[in-house]
C-alpha positions in Angstrom: 0.7 29.6 -27.6 -0.1 26.6 -25.4 0.0 23.0 -26.5 -2.9 20.6 -26.3 -3.0 18.3 -23.3 -2.0 15.2 -25.4 0.9 16.9 -27.2 4.5 15.8 -26.7 6.7 18.3 -24.7 10.3 19.0 -25.3 12.7 18.8 -22.4 12.8 22.6 -22.2 9.0 22.9 -22.0 8.7 20.2 -19.4 11.5 21.7 -17.3 9.9 25.1 -17.4 6.5 23.6 -16.4 8.0 21.8 -13.4 10.3 24.7 -12.5 13.5 22.7 -12.6 16.6 22.6 -14.8 16.8 20.4 -17.9 19.8 18.5 -16.5 17.6 17.4 -13.6 15.2 15.7 -16.0 18.1 14.0 -17.7 19.4 12.8 -14.3 15.9 11.5 -13.4 15.9 9.5 -16.6 19.0 7.6 -15.3 17.5 6.9 -11.9 13.8 6.2 -12.8 13.3 3.5 -15.4 9.7 4.5 -15.7 10.7 7.9 -17.3 11.7 7.1 -20.9 11.0 9.9 -23.4 11.2 9.4 -27.1 14.6 10.4 -28.5 14.8 11.6 -32.1 17.7 12.6 -34.2 20.3 14.6 -32.4 19.1 13.0 -29.1 16.2 15.5 -28.9 13.8 14.4 -26.2 10.1 14.4 -26.6 8.0 13.6 -23.5 4.7 11.8 -24.1 1.7 12.5 -21.8 2.6 9.4 -19.7 6.2 10.6 -19.3 4.9 14.1 -18.3 2.7 12.5 -15.6 5.6 10.4 -14.3 7.9 13.5 -14.2 5.2 15.3 -12.2 5.0 12.5 -9.7 8.8 12.4 -9.4 8.9 16.2 -8.9 6.1 16.0 -6.3 7.8 13.2 -4.4 11.3 14.8 -4.4 10.6 18.5 -4.2 7.2 18.7 -2.4 7.0 15.7 -0.2 10.7 15.5 0.7 11.5 11.9 -0.4 15.0 10.9 -1.2 15.7 9.6 -4.7 15.9 6.1 -3.4 12.6 6.5 -1.5 10.9 8.0 -4.6 12.2 5.0 -6.7 10.6 2.6 -4.2 7.3 4.4 -4.3 7.2 4.6 -8.1 8.2 0.9 -8.5 5.4 -0.1 -6.1 7.8 -1.7 -3.6 6.7 -0.5 -0.2 8.5 -2.9 2.1 5.3 -4.0 3.7 3.6 -0.6 3.8 0.5 -1.4 1.7 -0.8 2.1 1.5 2.2 3.7 -0.2 1.2 2.4 -3.6 -2.3 3.7 -3.1 -1.0 7.3 -2.6 1.3 7.0 -5.7 -1.5 5.5 -7.9 -3.9 8.3 -7.4 -3.4 11.6 -9.4 -2.6 14.5 -7.2 -5.9 16.2 -8.0 -7.9 13.2 -6.9 -6.4 13.1 -3.4 -8.8 14.5 -0.7 -7.7 17.6 1.2 -7.0 15.5 4.3 -4.2 13.6 2.4 -2.2 16.8 2.0 0.3 17.5 4.9 -0.9 20.4 7.0 1.3 23.4 6.1 0.4 26.6 7.9 3.7 28.3 6.8 6.3 27.7 4.1 8.5 24.7 4.5 11.0 25.0 7.3 14.5 25.7 5.8 16.0 23.4 8.4 14.1 20.3 7.2 16.5 17.9 5.5 15.7 15.9 2.4 13.8 12.7 3.3 12.0 14.4 6.2 8.3 15.1 5.8 6.4 17.8 7.7 4.2 16.0 10.2 1.4 18.6 10.7 -1.5 18.1 13.0 -3.5 14.9 13.4 -6.9 15.1 11.9 -9.6 15.7 14.5 -7.1 16.3 17.3 -8.1 19.9 18.0 -10.1 20.6 21.1 -13.6 22.0 21.0 -14.8 23.9 24.0 -12.2 22.2 26.2 -13.4 18.7 25.3 -11.6 16.4 23.0 -13.5 14.3 20.5 -12.2 11.1 19.0 -10.2 11.8 15.8 -11.6 10.8 12.5 -9.0 9.0 10.5 -9.6 8.3 6.8 -7.9 5.9 4.5 -6.1 8.8 2.9 -4.7 9.8 6.3 -3.5 6.3 6.9 -1.9 6.2 3.4 -0.1 9.4 4.1 1.1 8.2 7.5 2.4 5.0 5.9 4.3 7.0 3.3 5.9 9.1 6.0 6.8 6.0 8.0 8.3 4.4 5.0 10.6 7.4 4.5 11.6 7.4 8.1 12.3 3.6 7.9 14.4 4.0 4.8 16.4 6.9 6.4 17.1 4.6 9.4 18.2 1.7 7.2 20.5 4.0 5.2 21.9 5.5 8.4 22.6 2.1 9.9 24.1 0.5 6.8 27.8 -0.2 7.3 30.0 1.9 5.0 32.9 0.2 3.3 
């Protein structure tokens, strides 16, 4: 028996939908202030439709796009450190993104890829036709994706260069 689209979900239902463990959702609640489910007696969590959408975005950023927790926090909070297009990518629902905004993935994700690294894929329009190259067609979605990737790289560099101690 499936619930209506606007129905509240329990932590077990949301965890099953996202394919993650329940303790991961509880951890995300501590790291992402945007994710605040209703808590009833006995600390039972009920995720509203807005909370479900935020959890989907967090899951997409962390588990599909390879962002670190800190990078995902920055994307969701709208802080882009000068990268104006990151908030645009975050603000659009996943279904509304054009196919060009998705990273090119001919094969499953490389197991050697570390968290925070994004697959780069081919540039749009970079393929040769009959031995002649034509100018690539770059859309705003391509630019937004590139900015998001560069933001992750920049954040990884900042974290790597921070003095420890």
